[in-house]
C-alpha positions as CSV (number, residue, x, y, z in Angstrom):
1,M,0.0,0.0,0.0
2,R,1.4,3.4,-1.0
3,E,1.9,6.0,1.8
4,I,-0.7,8.9,2.0
5,Y,0.4,12.3,3.4
6,A,-1.9,15.0,4.8
7,D,-1.4,18.7,4.8
8,V,-2.5,19.9,8.2
9,I,-3.0,23.4,9.6
10,I,-2.3,23.4,13.4
11,D,-4.6,25.2,15.8
12,I,-6.0,27.7,13.4
13,S,-7.3,29.9,16.2
14,H,-3.6,31.0,16.6
15,E,-3.2,33.5,13.8
16,K,0.6,33.3,13.7
17,L,0.5,29.7,12.4
18,D,-0.2,30.6,8.8
19,K,1.3,27.5,7.0
20,T,0.6,23.8,6.7
21,F,2.6,20.9,8.1
22,Q,2.8,17.5,6.5
23,Y,2.0,14.3,8.3
24,R,1.9,10.6,7.3
25,V,-1.5,9.0,7.4
26,P,-1.1,5.7,9.3
27,N,-2.5,2.5,7.6
28,A,-5.2,2.2,10.3
29,L,-6.6,5.6,9.3
30,A,-6.0,5.4,5.6
31,G,-9.6,4.8,4.7
32,E,-11.1,7.2,7.2
33,I,-9.3,10.6,6.8
34,D,-10.6,13.1,4.3
35,V,-10.0,16.8,3.6
36,G,-11.6,19.0,6.2
37,M,-11.4,16.4,9.0
38,C,-10.2,17.3,12.5
39,V,-7.2,15.3,13.6
40,Q,-4.8,15.0,16.6
41,V,-1.2,15.3,15.7
42,P,2.2,15.4,17.5
43,F,3.5,18.9,17.2
44,G,6.8,20.6,18.0
45,K,10.0,19.2,19.6
46,G,8.0,17.8,22.6
47,N,5.5,16.1,20.3
48,T,2.6,17.7,22.2
49,I,-0.7,16.3,20.9
50,R,-2.5,19.2,19.2
51,K,-5.7,19.6,17.2
52,G,-5.3,20.2,13.4
53,Y,-7.3,20.4,10.3
54,V,-6.6,18.4,7.1
55,I,-6.7,20.7,4.1
56,G,-5.0,18.4,1.5
57,L,-4.1,14.7,0.8
58,G,-1.6,13.3,-1.6
59,E,1.0,10.6,-2.2
60,E,4.0,12.9,-2.5
61,C,6.1,13.7,0.6
62,N,7.8,17.1,0.6
63,F,10.2,16.2,3.4
64,D,12.3,13.2,4.5
65,P,9.7,10.4,4.8
66,E,11.7,8.9,7.7
67,K,11.4,12.1,9.7
68,T,7.7,12.8,8.8
69,K,5.5,12.3,11.9
70,A,2.3,10.3,11.7
71,I,-1.2,11.5,12.5
72,H,-2.1,10.3,16.1
73,A,-5.9,9.9,15.8
74,L,-9.1,11.4,14.5
75,A,-10.4,14.2,16.8
76,E,-13.6,13.4,18.5
77,G,-16.6,15.6,19.1
78,D,-17.0,18.5,16.7
79,A,-15.3,16.9,13.7
80,G,-18.5,17.1,11.5
81,V,-19.0,20.8,11.9
82,E,-15.3,21.6,11.4
83,A,-15.1,19.4,8.4
84,N,-17.8,21.3,6.5
85,Q,-16.3,24.6,7.5
86,I,-12.8,23.6,6.3
87,K,-14.3,22.3,3.0
88,L,-16.1,25.6,2.6
89,A,-12.8,27.5,3.3
90,R,-11.2,25.4,0.5
91,I,-14.0,26.5,-1.9
92,L,-13.4,30.2,-0.9
93,Q,-9.7,29.9,-1.5
94,K,-10.2,28.5,-5.0
95,K,-13.1,30.6,-6.1
96,Y,-12.2,34.0,-4.7
97,A,-8.4,34.2,-5.0
98,C,-7.4,34.2,-1.4
99,T,-5.0,32.3,0.8
100,M,-6.2,29.4,2.9
101,I,-5.6,31.3,6.1
102,Q,-7.7,34.2,4.9
103,A,-10.5,31.8,4.0
104,L,-10.2,30.0,7.4
105,K,-10.4,33.3,9.2
106,T,-13.6,34.1,7.3
107,V,-15.4,30.8,7.9
108,L,-14.3,30.6,11.5
109,P,-14.9,34.2,12.6
110,A,-15.5,33.4,16.3
111,K,-12.8,30.9,17.0
112,K,-10.9,33.3,19.2
113,T,-10.9,32.1,22.8
114,V,-12.7,34.5,25.1
115,K,-13.2,34.5,28.8
116,K,-16.4,32.6,29.6
117,L,-19.2,34.3,31.4
118,Q,-19.2,32.9,34.9
119,H,-21.5,33.4,37.9
120,R,-20.1,32.7,41.3
121,T,-22.1,32.1,44.4
122,I,-21.0,32.0,48.0
123,V,-22.7,29.1,49.8
124,R,-22.8,28.8,53.6
125,T,-21.5,25.3,54.7
126,M,-21.6,25.8,58.5
127,S,-24.6,25.9,60.8
128,K,-26.0,29.2,61.9
129,E,-24.6,28.7,65.4
130,E,-21.1,28.1,64.0
131,I,-21.4,31.3,61.9
132,I,-22.4,33.3,65.1
133,S,-19.3,32.0,66.8
134,L,-17.0,33.1,63.9
135,L,-18.8,36.4,63.9
136,G,-17.9,37.0,67.6
137,Q,-14.2,36.1,66.9
138,A,-14.1,38.5,63.9
139,D,-15.8,41.3,65.9
140,R,-13.2,41.0,68.7
141,K,-10.3,41.2,66.2
142,K,-12.0,44.2,64.6
143,Q,-12.2,42.4,61.2
144,V,-15.0,44.7,59.9
145,A,-15.2,43.2,56.4
146,K,-15.5,39.7,57.7
147,V,-18.2,40.9,60.2
148,R,-20.3,42.3,57.3
149,L,-20.1,39.0,55.3
150,L,-20.8,36.7,58.3
151,T,-23.7,38.9,59.3
152,E,-25.3,38.4,55.9
153,L,-24.5,34.6,56.0
154,M,-26.5,34.4,59.3
155,E,-29.6,35.4,57.3
156,Q,-28.9,33.8,53.8
157,E,-27.4,30.5,52.8
158,R,-26.5,31.6,49.3
159,I,-25.2,35.1,48.3
160,P,-24.0,36.2,44.8
161,Y,-20.2,36.7,44.8
162,A,-20.4,39.9,42.8
163,W,-22.8,41.3,45.4
164,V,-20.4,40.5,48.2
165,T,-17.4,42.1,46.5
166,G,-19.5,45.0,45.2
167,K,-22.2,46.1,47.6
168,L,-20.6,44.7,50.8
169,N,-17.1,45.8,49.7
170,V,-15.5,42.5,50.9
171,S,-12.1,41.6,49.4
172,G,-11.3,38.3,47.7
173,A,-8.7,37.6,50.5
174,T,-11.4,37.8,53.2
175,I,-13.6,35.5,51.2
176,S,-10.8,33.0,50.8
177,S,-10.0,33.0,54.5
178,L,-13.6,31.9,55.2
179,E,-13.4,29.3,52.5
180,K,-10.2,27.8,54.0
181,C,-11.8,27.5,57.4
182,G,-14.7,25.6,55.9
183,A,-17.4,28.3,56.6
184,I,-18.3,28.8,53.0
185,Q,-17.9,27.2,49.6
186,I,-17.7,29.1,46.2
187,Q,-19.8,27.5,43.5
188,T,-19.2,28.5,39.9
189,T,-21.7,28.2,37.0
190,T,-20.8,29.0,33.4
191,E,-23.4,30.7,31.2
192,H,-23.4,31.6,27.5
193,R,-23.9,35.3,26.7
194,N,-27.2,35.9,24.9
195,P,-27.4,39.2,23.0
196,V,-31.2,38.8,22.6
197,K,-33.0,40.6,25.4
198,L,-36.7,40.8,24.4
199,Q,-39.8,40.5,26.5
200,E,-42.4,40.1,23.8
201,D,-45.6,38.1,23.7
202,R,-45.6,35.1,21.5
203,D,-47.1,35.6,18.0
204,N,-49.5,33.1,16.6
205,R,-49.2,31.7,13.1
206,K,-50.8,33.8,10.4
207,T,-53.3,32.5,7.9
208,L,-51.5,32.3,4.6
209,S,-52.9,33.4,1.2
210,S,-53.4,30.9,-1.5
211,Q,-50.2,32.1,-3.2
212,Q,-48.2,31.9,0.0
213,Q,-49.5,28.4,0.9
214,Q,-48.7,27.0,-2.6
215,I,-45.1,28.2,-2.2
216,V,-44.9,26.7,1.3
217,D,-46.3,23.4,0.2
218,T,-43.9,23.1,-2.7
219,I,-40.8,23.9,-0.7
220,L,-41.8,21.5,2.2
221,A,-42.5,18.7,-0.2
222,D,-39.0,19.1,-1.6
223,F,-37.6,19.3,2.0
224,H,-39.1,16.0,2.9
225,Q,-37.7,14.4,-0.3
226,G,-34.3,16.2,-0.2
227,F,-33.8,19.6,-1.7
228,T,-32.8,19.6,-5.4
229,K,-32.5,23.3,-6.4
230,P,-32.6,26.8,-4.8
231,Y,-35.8,28.8,-4.7
232,L,-36.3,32.5,-5.6
233,I,-39.4,34.2,-4.3
234,H,-40.2,37.4,-6.3
235,G,-42.8,39.1,-4.2
236,I,-44.0,42.7,-4.4
237,T,-43.3,44.9,-1.4
238,G,-45.7,43.9,1.5
239,S,-46.6,40.6,-0.1
240,G,-45.6,38.5,2.9
241,K,-42.4,36.9,2.0
242,T,-41.3,36.7,5.6
243,E,-44.5,34.8,6.6
244,V,-43.5,32.2,3.9
245,Y,-40.0,32.0,5.4
246,M,-41.3,31.5,8.9
247,E,-43.8,28.8,7.9
248,V,-41.1,26.8,6.1
249,I,-38.7,27.4,9.0
250,R,-41.2,26.0,11.5
251,E,-41.3,22.7,9.7
252,V,-37.6,22.5,9.2
253,V,-37.0,23.3,12.9
254,A,-39.6,20.7,13.9
255,A,-37.6,18.1,12.0
256,G,-34.5,18.8,14.2
257,K,-32.7,21.1,11.7
258,Q,-31.2,24.5,12.1
259,V,-31.7,27.6,10.0
260,I,-29.7,30.6,9.0
261,V,-31.6,33.8,8.0
262,L,-29.5,36.4,6.2
263,I,-30.5,40.0,6.1
264,P,-28.6,42.8,4.2
265,E,-28.3,45.4,6.9
266,I,-27.7,45.5,10.7
267,A,-30.5,48.1,10.7
268,L,-33.0,45.4,9.8
269,T,-31.8,43.1,12.6
270,Y,-34.1,44.4,15.4
271,Q,-37.3,44.3,13.4
272,T,-36.6,40.9,11.9
273,L,-35.5,39.5,15.2
274,L,-38.6,40.7,16.9
275,R,-40.8,38.9,14.4
276,F,-38.9,35.7,14.7
277,Y,-38.6,35.9,18.4
278,R,-42.4,36.3,18.8
279,R,-42.8,33.1,16.7
280,F,-40.0,30.9,17.9
281,G,-39.1,32.2,21.3
282,D,-35.6,32.3,22.8
283,R,-34.2,29.6,20.4
284,V,-33.6,32.5,18.0
285,S,-30.4,34.6,18.2
286,V,-28.3,37.1,16.2
287,M,-24.8,37.3,14.8
288,N,-23.5,40.6,13.6
289,S,-20.6,43.1,14.0
290,T,-22.3,44.9,16.9
291,L,-21.8,41.9,19.2
292,S,-18.8,41.8,21.6
293,P,-16.2,39.0,21.0
294,G,-17.7,37.2,24.0
295,E,-21.2,37.3,22.6
296,K,-20.0,36.1,19.1
297,Y,-18.1,33.2,20.7
298,D,-21.0,32.2,22.8
299,Q,-23.5,32.2,19.9
300,C,-21.2,29.8,18.1
301,E,-21.0,27.6,21.1
302,R,-24.8,27.7,21.6
303,A,-25.2,26.8,17.9
304,K,-22.8,23.9,18.2
305,Q,-24.6,22.5,21.2
306,G,-28.0,22.8,19.6
307,E,-29.3,25.6,21.9
308,I,-30.2,27.8,18.9
309,D,-32.6,26.8,16.1
310,V,-32.5,30.1,14.1
311,I,-29.6,32.6,13.7
312,I,-30.3,36.0,12.1
313,G,-27.7,38.4,10.8
314,P,-25.9,39.9,7.8
315,R,-23.5,37.9,5.6
316,S,-21.1,36.9,8.4
317,A,-24.0,34.9,10.0
318,L,-23.6,32.5,7.2
319,F,-20.6,30.9,9.0
320,T,-22.5,30.1,12.2
321,P,-21.3,26.5,12.9
322,F,-24.6,24.7,12.9
323,P,-24.0,20.9,13.1
324,N,-27.4,20.1,11.4
325,L,-28.1,22.9,9.0
326,G,-31.3,22.4,7.1
327,L,-32.1,25.8,5.5
328,I,-30.6,29.1,4.5
329,V,-32.9,32.1,3.9
330,I,-31.5,35.1,2.0
331,D,-33.9,38.0,2.4
332,E,-33.6,41.0,0.1
333,E,-31.1,38.9,-1.9
334,H,-30.5,41.7,-4.4
335,E,-28.6,43.8,-1.9
336,G,-25.0,44.7,-2.6
337,S,-24.0,44.3,1.1
338,Y,-24.1,40.5,0.6
339,K,-20.8,41.0,-1.4
340,S,-17.7,41.3,0.8
341,E,-15.4,44.1,-0.2
342,S,-12.4,42.7,1.8
343,T,-10.5,39.6,0.9
344,P,-11.9,37.0,0.3
345,K,-14.3,39.0,-1.8
346,Y,-17.1,36.4,-1.7
347,H,-20.8,36.8,-2.4
348,A,-23.0,35.4,0.3
349,R,-25.5,34.1,-2.2
350,D,-22.9,31.9,-4.0
351,V,-21.3,30.8,-0.7
352,A,-24.7,29.8,0.6
353,M,-25.2,27.5,-2.3
354,E,-21.9,25.8,-1.6
355,L,-22.7,25.5,2.1
356,A,-26.1,24.1,1.4
357,K,-24.5,21.4,-0.8
358,L,-22.2,20.4,2.1
359,H,-25.1,20.0,4.5
360,G,-27.8,18.8,2.1
361,A,-29.7,21.9,3.0
362,G,-32.1,24.2,1.0
363,V,-31.7,27.8,0.0
364,I,-34.6,30.3,-0.2
365,M,-34.0,33.8,-1.7
366,G,-36.6,36.5,-1.6
367,S,-36.8,40.0,-3.0
368,A,-39.3,42.5,-4.5
369,T,-36.5,43.4,-6.9
370,P,-34.4,40.3,-7.5
371,S,-30.8,40.8,-8.7
372,L,-30.2,40.2,-12.4
373,E,-28.0,37.3,-11.4
374,A,-30.8,35.5,-9.5
375,Y,-33.5,36.4,-12.1
376,Y,-31.2,35.2,-14.9
377,R,-30.6,31.9,-13.1
378,A,-34.3,31.5,-12.4
379,K,-35.1,32.1,-16.1
380,S,-32.6,29.5,-17.1
381,G,-34.1,26.9,-14.7
382,E,-31.2,26.9,-12.2
383,Y,-33.5,28.3,-9.5
384,L,-37.2,27.6,-9.0
385,L,-39.1,30.9,-9.3
386,F,-42.2,31.8,-7.3
387,T,-44.1,35.0,-7.5
388,L,-46.3,36.8,-4.9
389,T,-48.5,39.5,-6.6
390,E,-50.8,40.6,-3.7
391,R,-50.1,42.6,-0.6
392,L,-50.8,40.7,2.6
393,S,-52.7,43.6,4.2
394,G,-55.1,43.5,1.3
395,G,-54.0,47.0,0.3
396,H,-52.7,48.2,-3.0
397,L,-49.3,49.3,-4.1
398,P,-48.8,53.1,-3.7
399,T,-49.7,55.6,-6.3
400,V,-46.4,56.9,-7.7
401,H,-45.9,60.4,-9.1
402,T,-42.8,61.1,-11.2
403,V,-41.7,64.7,-11.0
404,D,-39.5,66.1,-13.8
405,L,-37.0,68.4,-12.0
406,R,-36.1,70.1,-15.3
407,Q,-39.7,71.4,-15.5
408,E,-39.6,72.5,-11.8
409,L,-36.5,74.6,-12.6
410,R,-38.1,76.1,-15.7
411,E,-41.1,77.1,-13.6
412,G,-39.0,78.8,-11.0
413,N,-38.8,76.2,-8.2
414,R,-35.2,75.9,-7.1
415,S,-36.0,74.1,-3.8
416,I,-34.9,70.5,-2.9
417,F,-38.6,69.7,-2.7
418,S,-40.9,69.6,-5.7
419,R,-44.2,71.3,-5.5
420,K,-46.0,68.0,-5.6
421,L,-43.9,66.6,-2.7
422,Q,-44.5,69.9,-0.7
423,D,-48.3,69.5,-1.1
424,L,-48.3,65.9,-0.1
425,L,-46.1,66.5,2.9
426,S,-48.4,69.2,4.1
427,D,-51.4,66.9,3.7
428,R,-49.8,64.1,5.7
429,L,-48.8,66.5,8.5
430,S,-52.4,67.7,8.7
431,K,-53.7,64.1,8.9
432,G,-51.2,63.0,11.5
433,E,-49.7,60.4,9.1
434,Q,-46.0,59.7,8.7
435,S,-43.7,60.3,5.8
436,I,-40.2,59.0,4.7
437,L,-37.8,61.2,2.7
438,F,-35.1,59.1,1.0
439,L,-31.9,60.8,-0.2
440,N,-30.6,58.6,-2.9
441,R,-26.8,59.0,-2.5
442,R,-25.9,55.4,-3.4
443,G,-23.0,55.2,-5.9
444,Y,-22.4,59.0,-5.8
445,A,-18.9,59.7,-7.2
446,G,-18.9,63.3,-8.3
447,F,-20.8,62.9,-11.6
448,I,-21.8,66.0,-13.6
449,S,-25.3,66.7,-14.8
450,C,-27.4,69.5,-16.1
451,R,-30.3,70.7,-14.0
452,A,-32.0,72.3,-17.0
453,C,-32.2,69.3,-19.3
454,G,-30.9,66.4,-17.2
455,H,-28.0,65.6,-19.5
456,V,-25.2,63.5,-17.8
457,M,-21.6,63.6,-19.0
458,K,-20.8,60.0,-20.0
459,C,-17.9,58.1,-21.4
460,P,-18.3,57.5,-25.1
461,H,-16.7,54.1,-24.8
462,C,-18.1,52.5,-21.7
463,D,-21.7,53.9,-21.2
464,V,-20.9,55.0,-17.6
465,S,-20.8,58.5,-16.2
466,L,-17.6,60.5,-16.1
467,S,-16.4,61.4,-12.6
468,E,-15.3,64.9,-11.7
469,H,-11.7,65.4,-10.5
470,R,-10.2,68.4,-8.8
471,N,-7.9,69.1,-11.8
472,G,-11.0,70.1,-13.8
473,L,-11.1,66.8,-15.8
474,L,-13.9,64.4,-16.2
475,I,-12.5,60.8,-16.2
476,C,-13.9,57.4,-16.9
477,H,-12.7,54.8,-14.3
478,Y,-13.2,51.9,-16.7
479,C,-11.0,52.9,-19.6
480,N,-9.3,56.1,-18.5
481,Y,-11.0,58.3,-21.1
482,S,-10.9,62.0,-20.0
483,E,-12.2,65.4,-21.2
484,P,-12.3,68.9,-19.7
485,K,-15.3,69.8,-17.5
486,P,-17.6,71.9,-19.6
487,K,-18.8,75.3,-18.4
488,L,-22.1,75.0,-20.4
489,C,-24.2,72.0,-21.0
490,P,-23.2,70.5,-24.4
491,E,-26.8,69.4,-24.9
492,C,-28.8,72.5,-24.2
493,G,-26.2,75.3,-23.5
494,S,-27.5,75.8,-19.9
495,K,-25.1,77.2,-17.2
496,Y,-26.8,74.9,-14.6
497,I,-24.3,72.0,-15.1
498,S,-22.6,70.8,-12.0
499,G,-22.4,68.1,-9.3
500,F,-25.0,67.4,-6.7
501,R,-24.3,68.7,-3.1
502,A,-26.9,67.8,-0.4
503,G,-27.1,65.8,2.7
504,T,-29.7,64.6,5.2
505,Q,-28.8,67.5,7.6
506,Q,-29.6,70.1,4.9
507,I,-32.8,68.4,4.1
508,E,-33.9,68.4,7.7
509,D,-33.1,72.1,8.0
510,K,-35.1,72.9,4.9
511,L,-38.0,70.8,6.0
512,K,-38.2,72.6,9.4
513,E,-37.9,75.9,7.7
514,M,-40.8,74.9,5.4
515,F,-43.0,73.3,8.1
516,P,-42.2,74.8,11.6
517,G,-42.8,72.3,14.4
518,V,-42.4,69.2,12.2
519,R,-40.8,66.4,14.2
520,C,-37.9,64.8,12.3
521,L,-35.6,61.8,12.7
522,R,-32.4,61.3,10.7
523,M,-31.0,57.9,9.8
524,D,-27.6,57.9,8.1
525,G,-24.0,57.1,8.8
526,D,-23.6,59.9,11.3
527,T,-26.6,59.0,13.4
528,T,-26.1,55.2,13.5
529,K,-22.6,54.9,14.9
530,T,-23.5,53.4,18.3
531,K,-24.7,49.8,19.1
532,E,-28.3,50.7,19.8
533,S,-28.7,53.6,17.4
534,Y,-30.5,51.6,14.7
535,E,-33.1,50.2,17.2
536,N,-33.6,53.5,18.9
537,I,-34.3,55.5,15.7
538,L,-36.6,52.8,14.2
539,S,-38.4,52.3,17.5
540,A,-39.0,56.0,18.0
541,F,-40.4,56.3,14.5
542,A,-42.6,53.2,14.9
543,N,-43.9,54.7,18.2
544,E,-44.9,57.8,16.2
545,E,-42.4,60.1,18.0
546,A,-41.6,61.7,14.6
547,D,-43.6,62.8,11.6
548,V,-40.8,62.4,9.0
549,L,-37.9,60.0,8.8
550,I,-35.1,61.3,6.6
551,G,-32.3,59.0,5.5
552,T,-30.1,57.3,3.0
553,Q,-30.6,53.8,1.6
554,M,-30.7,52.1,5.0
555,I,-34.3,53.4,5.6
556,V,-35.8,51.8,2.5
557,K,-34.8,48.2,3.1
558,G,-37.5,45.9,4.6
559,H,-38.9,48.3,7.2
560,D,-42.6,48.2,7.8
561,F,-44.3,51.2,9.3
562,P,-48.2,51.1,9.2
563,K,-48.6,54.9,9.5
564,V,-46.3,55.8,6.6
565,T,-48.4,56.8,3.7
566,L,-45.9,59.0,1.8
567,V,-42.4,58.4,0.5
568,G,-40.4,61.1,-1.2
569,V,-37.3,60.1,-3.3
570,L,-35.0,63.0,-3.6
571,A,-32.5,63.1,-6.5
572,A,-33.2,59.7,-8.0
573,D,-30.5,60.4,-10.6
574,L,-27.6,60.1,-8.2
575,S,-27.5,56.3,-8.3
576,L,-28.6,56.3,-12.0
577,S,-25.6,58.3,-13.0
578,A,-23.0,56.4,-11.0
579,N,-20.0,55.3,-13.0
580,D,-20.9,51.6,-12.8
581,Y,-22.5,49.2,-15.2
582,R,-25.0,48.2,-12.5
583,A,-26.3,51.8,-12.1
584,G,-29.6,51.1,-13.8
585,E,-30.3,48.0,-11.8
586,R,-29.4,49.6,-8.5
587,T,-31.6,52.6,-9.3
588,F,-34.6,50.4,-10.2
589,Q,-34.1,48.4,-7.0
590,L,-33.8,51.4,-4.7
591,L,-36.7,53.2,-6.2
592,T,-39.0,50.2,-6.1
593,Q,-38.0,49.4,-2.5
594,A,-38.4,53.0,-1.5
595,V,-41.9,53.5,-2.9
596,G,-42.9,50.2,-1.4
597,R,-42.5,51.6,2.1
598,A,-45.7,53.6,1.6
599,G,-49.3,52.3,2.2
600,R,-48.3,48.9,3.8
601,S,-51.5,48.9,6.0
602,K,-55.1,49.8,5.2
603,L,-54.2,53.5,4.7
604,P,-53.5,54.2,1.0
605,G,-50.0,55.3,0.1
606,E,-48.4,57.7,-2.4
607,A,-44.8,58.2,-3.5
608,V,-43.0,60.9,-5.3
609,I,-39.9,60.2,-7.4
610,Q,-38.0,63.4,-8.2
611,T,-35.7,63.0,-11.3
612,Y,-34.1,64.7,-14.2
613,Q,-34.6,61.6,-16.3
614,P,-38.3,60.5,-16.0
615,E,-38.0,58.8,-19.4
616,H,-35.2,56.4,-18.3
617,Y,-36.3,52.8,-18.3
618,A,-35.2,52.2,-14.7
619,V,-37.4,55.1,-13.5
620,R,-40.3,54.1,-15.7
621,H,-40.4,50.5,-14.6
622,A,-39.8,51.4,-10.9
623,K,-42.9,53.7,-11.1
624,E,-45.0,50.7,-12.4
625,Q,-43.2,48.2,-10.0
626,D,-42.5,46.2,-13.1
627,C,-39.6,43.9,-12.4
628,E,-40.1,41.7,-15.5
629,G,-40.1,44.7,-17.8
630,F,-37.0,46.1,-16.3
631,Y,-35.2,42.8,-16.5
632,E,-36.0,42.4,-20.2
633,E,-34.5,45.8,-21.1
634,E,-31.5,45.6,-18.8
635,I,-30.4,42.1,-19.8
636,L,-30.0,43.2,-23.4
637,Y,-27.3,45.8,-22.4
638,R,-25.5,43.2,-20.2
639,E,-25.5,40.6,-23.1
640,M,-24.3,43.2,-25.6
641,L,-21.4,44.3,-23.4
642,D,-20.6,40.9,-21.8
643,Y,-21.3,42.1,-18.3
644,P,-22.6,39.8,-15.5
645,P,-24.8,37.8,-15.4
646,A,-24.5,37.3,-19.2
647,A,-20.7,36.7,-18.6
648,H,-18.3,36.8,-15.7
649,M,-15.9,39.6,-14.9
650,L,-12.6,39.8,-12.9
651,A,-11.4,43.1,-11.5
652,V,-7.7,43.2,-11.0
653,Q,-6.8,45.9,-8.5
654,I,-3.3,47.4,-8.1
655,F,-2.1,49.4,-5.1
656,A,1.3,51.1,-5.3
657,I,3.4,53.5,-3.3
658,N,4.8,55.0,-6.5
659,A,2.4,56.2,-9.2
660,Q,4.6,55.3,-12.2
661,D,5.4,51.8,-10.8
662,G,1.7,51.2,-10.2
663,A,0.8,52.2,-13.8
664,L,3.6,50.1,-15.2
665,L,2.5,47.0,-13.2
666,A,-1.1,47.5,-14.3
667,D,-0.1,47.6,-18.0
668,T,2.2,44.5,-17.6
669,L,-0.5,42.4,-15.8
670,A,-3.2,43.5,-18.3
671,K,-1.0,42.3,-21.1
672,V,-0.8,38.9,-19.4
673,A,-4.6,38.7,-19.6
674,R,-4.6,39.8,-23.2
675,D,-2.0,37.2,-24.1
676,N,-4.3,34.6,-22.6
677,R,-6.8,35.7,-25.2
678,M,-9.1,37.4,-22.8
679,R,-11.2,40.6,-23.3
680,V,-9.7,43.3,-21.2
681,I,-11.0,46.8,-20.3
682,G,-8.3,49.3,-19.0
683,P,-6.1,49.6,-17.1
684,A,-7.2,52.9,-15.6
685,T,-6.9,54.9,-12.4
686,A,-9.4,53.9,-9.8
687,T,-12.4,56.1,-8.9
688,I,-10.5,57.4,-6.0
689,S,-7.0,57.4,-7.5
690,K,-5.1,57.8,-4.2
691,I,-5.9,56.9,-0.5
692,N,-3.4,57.4,2.3
693,D,-0.6,58.1,-0.3
694,I,-1.3,54.7,-2.0
695,F,-2.0,55.0,-5.7
696,R,-4.8,52.8,-7.1
697,Y,-5.3,51.3,-10.6
698,V,-7.7,48.7,-12.0
699,F,-8.5,46.7,-15.1
700,Y,-11.3,44.3,-15.9
701,V,-11.2,40.9,-17.6
702,K,-14.4,39.4,-19.1
703,S,-15.3,35.8,-20.0
704,S,-18.3,33.6,-20.1
705,D,-16.2,30.8,-18.6
706,Y,-15.5,31.4,-14.8
707,D,-12.7,28.7,-14.9
708,K,-11.0,30.7,-17.6
709,L,-11.0,33.7,-15.3
710,I,-9.5,31.7,-12.5
711,E,-6.8,30.4,-15.0
712,T,-6.1,34.0,-16.0
713,K,-5.8,35.1,-12.4
714,D,-3.3,32.3,-11.8
715,K,-1.2,33.4,-14.7
716,I,-1.3,37.0,-13.4
717,E,-0.1,35.8,-10.0
718,E,2.7,33.8,-11.6
719,K,3.9,36.9,-13.5
720,R,3.6,39.0,-10.3
721,K,5.9,36.5,-8.4
722,M,8.4,36.5,-11.2
723,M,8.7,40.2,-11.1
724,Q,9.6,40.1,-7.4
725,R,8.3,43.6,-6.7
726,T,7.5,44.6,-3.1
727,G,6.2,48.1,-3.6
728,E,2.9,47.1,-5.1
729,Q,-0.1,44.9,-4.0
730,V,-2.5,43.1,-6.3
731,Q,-6.1,42.0,-5.3
732,F,-8.7,40.1,-7.3
733,D,-12.5,40.6,-7.3
734,F,-14.7,38.2,-9.2
735,D,-18.0,39.6,-10.5
736,P,-17.5,42.8,-8.5
737,M,-20.6,44.6,-7.1
738,V,-18.7,47.9,-6.8
739,T,-16.3,49.1,-9.4
740,M,-13.1,50.5,-7.9
């Protein structure tokens, strides 16, 4: 029998061990060990038995076979969970161009050892008479702290340790002296931290509509027979997608399985958690960046031990180590926040598919505005598509008014608010109803447009907007095309051509000036910096402590406020004119989601979209809430230009200390891709060409074959290593959601 050797990473919770060690697989374990398994190995000069993880197997020994140590045994206990996590890390390493250590740190985010939460109790072990005798001795010796503690022990047999050291101000030394003489015993209990602190009544199951019930029945039938393909639920805003999730989850949990529910924003955590907590009780928890290291660690431990059935959180919650995962739900799957912008630059949707395969679990995605990637795959039969066309409340979609800001300017209105929006705001304030004002700043990168005619300065080669730079040039960050900033609009000759400058604070000031006494809340990056800020703002608005909520994109994602009957979208063109091929898709999604916040109860809703381009297909279809119509138009552009999802794209990002060296390296690496017969755009300077004195360059490689992109990435890395340069850094981003 030929020898088998295993590549093992030792104790991966220790970050300094960033390389593999090779071990011989003994004959007794030859048929049992597989990649991803947890093993015990002798390590170091003293051959201390340590836990390790197998990340590779082969017949070639890279060292002296006589000196290569053998694996001691398979590790017992949590091997199954670790195995799937290590396999997932392997997938991330291959698919997203990162090192194994980077992948491992991603899939095992809470492996860092933290101090366990312990509760200590002082228990009296002597009789009351014996305590009185000790009290007399302590009093005679003037041991005042001991007297205080013994006095309490006369009345109580059990006292919390923290209360004794805190309220009674008794030192640990005094407590130890009583323990040594046998008067007391200290009992210690360990408790997992639970970040969920809700005291809400349980919520009964809702009666589903016929559309909802049909979806639930289909998914559950597949669940009992073994999932075969992912599901995409395309439901209009307010159609009850969450109720479908919860009904399916109820059955999955009843079968002894665990569930991960992904949400795009931390801002949605509280409202989502509240709904699930009311339905499933304290076997629901959260995982997000606001938790302390101790809370994160304890949620992982609770998950491993089966104390949690459902975990809720943004993309990092995907790596919760459930031993018996049965279902992954991705709510608002279209959101860009599901794509990591740090290495490994993975997309939660694609990683969820891989994780589900490892566990034999199902994946449900839901959105009122599915991403083109998901819709494309549903159209091709890769996903099973469901539709929900009715609002759960029985209400109707809001009436949407599109206001042409060019006409407003021609008629003398230079205000941030159109006359239509002013009238509707006044009406809502008089009725005691609530409004949301959404400032669409997503994708803003200094583009230039004309307020008179709506013309946007665009690149003639890439169909994306040109970005304004301080040197007076307008530059394309795809191909590096540039032209001087015009003083007059080249379309209509107007002098009103410039960038957009407005923020939520200015909008609040103008609103209070227009409507004295109006109660406002702002929700943006400045007002949501603390741990409870999201919950506090949303709770205050839900409790009708404000008439108007003003904010950026975080306020239009999944929130449900029954008294909101008006939504105003300010400057819809900001995202529409971003220098990004996804600009039309993002604008359609944001506008559709925004107007969908209005009229979600029995009160009818209205929405106002203020735009310079009311004729744009993204605006037209958002007004009609027509996802199918938008998809049919947008996919034509993607197919013509080979953009995802019609093809795949690799962004190669170069960071350099010296500008000339960075530009030269970008040209050299782009040539490698061209020599591999790939279609290349660029290289060009990044949207922000320099950050912290580091110059930034980028080029894009397109192909319909993902493996071909991986091959190109490997060749670029080989060339980079051959050049042996240390002043530059290269990163790769497959199918980027944000162009650099």
